[in-house]
N, C-alpha and C positions, 0 to 999 in steps of 0.2 A: 504494500499500500505506501501509494506518495509521502514524505512525512508531511509537510503543511499541509494535507487532505484531513492528516488519520492527527495533528496538529487540531484542528479548525471541532476536529469530531469530538474530541476529548471536550474543547469548548461545551459545546451543545450538549453535548451530553449534563454537564456540571452544571450548567447557568441554566437546568432542568431542576436533576436533582437540587437546589440552591434554592430553587424556584417551591419544589414539593417538602423542604426545612421549612419555609416562614423565611427567608435569610432575600435579603436586600438583590437585585441582578439589576443593571444599568440601563436605563431605559435610551432604544437602541433605535432609532426614526430612521424610515425607508425612504427613499422621493415617490415614485412609484404607483401614482393616485390606485393601482387596481392589485395595492400588496397590502392594505394598507391593516389589516388585519392580526394576524405574526406573527413576531419575526424574532431569532436561535439565531444565532454567531456571535462573530468577530464586529467589536465596535471599536470606536475611538469617536472620542469627544459630545456625547449623544448622536456619535452616525454610523451604519451600518460599515464596516467595513473587514474585508477579508471573505473570508466563509464563507455565507451563513448559510440562512434556508427563512424568505417569509410569506403569506398566505396572507390574501383579500379576498377581492372575485377573482386572482390570478397564481399559480404560484408557479413561485421563481425557488434552482437551488447550483446556488454557484456563484462569485467572488464578486467584491460589493466594492467603491470607494467611494469616500464623503458619504455616502448614505444614498448614494448611485448604483444601476448595475451597469460592472465594469470589468472585463477578461473576458472569463469561458461559465457562461451556465446555460438553465434549461429552464424553463419559461412554458409552462400549461397555463390552458388555458380548459373550461369545464363542457363550452362547446366540444372540445377534440384538441384543436391544433396544438402545437405545442414546434418552439425555439430553438432548437440545442447547438450553439456554437455563439462566434462571442460575440462582445457587447463594449463601449464607448458611450457612458455617459446619458446611461440606460439607455440609449437606441439600438438596432441592430448592427454591426459596424464591423469588417471583419468575413471570413466566412462560416456558415456554417447552415442546418439543412432548416428546410422548414417544412410542416407534415401539418397538411389540410386533416380535422379528422370527420366523425361520425355524423352532427348536426351543422356540418359545414356548408354550405350551398358548390363546394369545391369538393367534398369528401373522398379525399385515397388520392387526390393530384399532390406532388410533391415538389418543391424546389429545393436545392444545394448548388452552393455556388459562392459569389460578393455579394457585400450589402455595402453601402455607405450611406450613410443615416439614415438609416430605416425605411431604403430603397435598395433593391436589388441594380448592381450596381456594377458592372467590369462583366468577366467570364463566368457562367452561370448553366444548368441544368434543369431541364425542365420534367418531370415527369403526368404523366400522365393514368390510368388505371386500363382504361384498355392495349394501354406496351408501347403507345407516343410516346416521338421525347423531341423537346429542343435542346440542343445545346448550342450555343453562341453564347454572344457580347451580347445587355445591357443596358437602357440606358438613362439616370433615374425612370426605375419599374419597364420601361417598354420594352420589352423583344429589337433590335437595329441586325439582328444579322435575321436571312432568307427562310420563314418559316416553312413549315413540311406543309405536303397536301390537306391532311386531315385537319389542321390548325384550322389552313381557309377553310373548310370542307363544316368544321365544329363553330367557324365567325361568322360565317351565312345562316347558319340555322341557328345561331345564337338571335344574328341583326334580324329572321321572322318572328322568330318567338316574345320577342320584346317587342313586336310592331304588334304585335295579338292582344299583348298582358296590357304592356307596356303606358292605357292611356287613360286620362280623368274620364272616370263614371263606370267602363268594361265591369262586364260581372263573369267574372273568376273564383276557378272554384280551386284547391291542395287537400286529397288524399293521404289521411293521418291514421297511423298505423293504431288498432288498442292490441292489449295482449301478443302471445303470435299469432302470425300472419294475417290477422283481421281487422279491415280497414274501412275508413267510413268521408264525407268530406264537409269538409268544412266550407261554406262558401261565402262572397264576400262582395264590396264593391273598391272598386282602385278611387283613391280618392289624392293624389299626390306620388308622384314619380322624381326621383334626383340617383341620378349615374343609377345605377345596376342594381337599388332598391324602390317598395314600393309602402304608402304606406293603404293599408287595405281596413274598410271598415266589415267589421261581424257583420256578415246579411241571418246568417247558417252559423249555433255552433259547435250541434253534433247533437250526440249522445250523449257522447260523455264528454267529463274536461282534456281541456289538449292543452300543448303550450303550444306559441308560436315565439319561435325565438327566444326562445326559456321563457316566455310569458304567460301566463294563464289567459284563457283568450272568452269569454263572451258575447254575444247577442249587444251589439252597437259600439264594444269597445272599437280601440284604432289604431291597428299594431302597427313596423313598419318590416321587414322581411324581402328575401335577393325572389328576383321576380322571377328566376330562373323556377322556385316551389310552385308555383303556380301555373293555373292553366287555361284559357277561356273556360267557361259554361255551355253549354249550347241545352 
């Protein structure tokens, strides 16, 4: 085991033991608003420093500097997305791998390569679940190399789908799963469009309680969701 990792792991164990015994442990702050729940790890001048673990609406294990994610780390989100790689001052910066999770609009897709200031920049590989992959240059999150033929096909399909769904007033439906293998439809009306997301007023929330974008929905609610998850209602 790496000596530095072992040293920080020992610190975390001792910190938890001290809390269990009622002893005072230095309060350590983390700047990332998604990690404001709890922290255990290295600390300096009231800020996370060195190796630590922070949990809030997201979960991070890795290196900190002056309260910010800095160095190597792993950040995970409740919808299944995860980034394993390098950080600089709380931003993805350097080399890393971002994997989209089970509840993401891009489930199963993965990017491995260079980042700069939270954007894909430099050489990187993007992979799709169907086996297609793009290997080439990126600039500020955009591909600047030659797209694959399947990328062209996906782009055309996305444009056609967006035209059918992403228009205020459109009646749209989303299939949701109940238990194992059973499905029912949630129905709604588009009220607003922003980039690849739509605001949907729920007209029929189904017979069971469902979540959309992690939020329980009821008739009359307005929720934002990725437009890929919805189809026109006929």
